[in-house]
ZAGULO-569189 format. One record per residue (C-alpha): x, z, y. Coordinates in steps of 0.25 Angstrom, whole numbers, plus 5000, padded with zeros to 4 digits. Layout:
! ZAGULO-569189
XZY/...
***
This chain:
! ZAGULO-569189
509649004732/511149014731/511749154741/512349104754/514049104756/514749134767/516249114771/517049144781/516649264790/515349274783/515749304768/515249444772/514049394776/513349454763/513949594765/513449604780/512149544777/511749614764/512149744770/511649724785/510149794783/511049914781/512049904792/510749874800/510050004795/511250074795/511750044810/510150064814/510350214810/511750234817/511250164831/510050234831/510850364830/511750314843/511150364853/511350504848/512850474846/513050434860/512350554864/513350624857/514450564862/513950594878/513650724873/515050734869/515750694881/515050784888/515750904879/517150804882/517250814894/517450964897/518750914890/519950914899/519850764906/520950694902/521450684916/520350634930/519250544931/519950464941/521250474935/520850434920/520350294914/519550294901/519550194890/518750184878/519650114865/518550064857/518949974843/518249914832/516849904836/516549814827/515149774833/514449914830/513249924841/513550084840/515250064843/514549984855/513650084861/514650204857/515550104867/514650094878/514050244878/515850304878/516050194889/514750254898/514950424892/516450414896/516350324906/517750254902/518350154910/518550044899/518550014886/519749974876/519249884862/520249864855/519549754846/518449744834/517049744843/516649654832/516749624817/516649494814/517049424827/515849324826/514949274836/513749364835/514649494835/514849464850/513449484855/513749654855/515049644859/514549584873/514149744878/515749764878/515449704893/514249824896/515149934895/515349944910/516849954909/517949874904/518149814889/519649764884/519549714872/520549664862/520249584849/520049654834/520249584821/518749564820/518649514835/518549364838/519049284851/517649254853/517149404852/518349424864/517849294871/516549374872/517149534875/518049454887/516749394892/516049534895/516049604908/517449684909/518049664895/519549614893/520049574879/521349574879/522349484870/523749524873/523449564888/523149664897/522149724906/521849864912/520649944914/520650044925/522350024927/522450064911/523149944907/522949884893/523549764884/522849714873/523149604860/521949574849/521849594833/522649474831/521749444817/520449414816/519949434803/518349494804/518249454789/518749594781/518749504770/519849424772/520849534773/521349464786/521349594793/522749624785/523649544792/525049564794/525549654803/526349574812/524949484818/524749634822/526149694824/526349544833/525049554841/525749694846/526849634850/526149534858/525249624864/526749714866/527449604873/526149584883/526349724886/527849724889/527649584899/526749704906/527249774919/526749894913/526549944900/525149944898/524150064894/523550024883/523549924872/522449884863/522749814850/521649814838/522549854826/523349964828/524349864821/524649784833/525049924840/526449944837/527149854844/526549924859/527050044854/528150104865/527350004878/525850024876/525550194876/524150174871/523850084859/522350064856/521849994845/520749994834/520549894819/520950034810/519350084814/520350224812/520550294824/521950354825/522850394837/524250394834/525550404845/526550314844/528050334844/528250324858/527150404862/525950304864/524650304857/523850214848/522450254846/521850174835/520150164838/519350194824/517950074826/517050114839/516150024831/516250134817/516650014810/515549934814/514249884808/514949854793/515350004793/513950044789/513950004778/515350094774/514850244767/515450314779/515050294794/516250244804/516350324816/516550264831/517550274837/518150254853/519150324862/519050354876/520450344882/520950414894/522050364902/522750414915/522250314927/523550324933/524450304920/523750254910/524150374901/523150394891/522750534894/521650584883/520550514874/519250554869/519050484854/517450484852/516750454837/515450434834/515250464817/514750334810/513350294805/512350414805/513450524811/513150574823/514650644828/515050614839/516650664842/517450654853/518850684854/519850704868/521350694867/522150704877/523550624878/524650734882/525750664890/526950624886/528050744887/529350734894/530150734882/529650624872/528850544881/527650554872/526950684865/526450694852/525150664849/523850684858/523450814861/521650854860/521250914873/519750934866/518650864858/517450844855/516950854839/518050834827/519050754832/519250584834/519350564818/517950584810/518950584797/517750464790/518450374783/519150254794/518450114791/519049984789/519949924800/519149824808/
***
């Protein structure tokens, strides 16, 4: 009997089927340990709460930044736990919630409608239009596409990744820079048309961010699977999230377990200014380490309008980055 052949998105079927048993076995072990990891998050939060608060509870809006969940159920469990434990007011998702953007994957992502808080999403290069429609149909969700919304007075704009490249073997991820730049420019045009500048902008790829510099004080992104916070020349911040899904189930095939990351952002309710943020990192497969680091963002100085970097008010664990190799972009 001849071997089956595959075309289109199914060209990866052989490798996926061939490794399925190994992935399932490793993931079962991972999720079995998740109960302990979640308990550690709660324990560390109790310690973190003893640090100087970013503001009074009634004066602060807490939003959770997640990105690149890539259909990892453990990542969805982490989001639900942080939403509950940190009592966040909403979730900001900068894309790649799926791996292939296919209908069978969409069953898990419907859980975003059960979180009980607003969920704002933009499409990543792995997310299809069908995926975006399904998320938009869930309770308390908003999908931004060169559009704006608001959570408890914090104004948010967002733009999708202009690419749809779930099949990494095609090399289409290396789109011309001008495609991404133009996407950022369209979002900047939206910002210019608003009566007041928004507090936050969401993009998937950091390469979409430069046109927003000087227009939005905080830009959130993902895609690289490498958490990084950069202060821009105008004093604003570009915050690139790691992978909240630990790069997805396919990462379980790698030699090094990828960490699961997310960040709780604390905004001043009256001004929308970012006051502080907690970077949460869970160890990857087979690891039980959980770290939470709080960074307090200083007020702009009268001299130059901004300070040089953020000051750490305190941390639990070694910090926001565990030093393990970054995974391939999503």
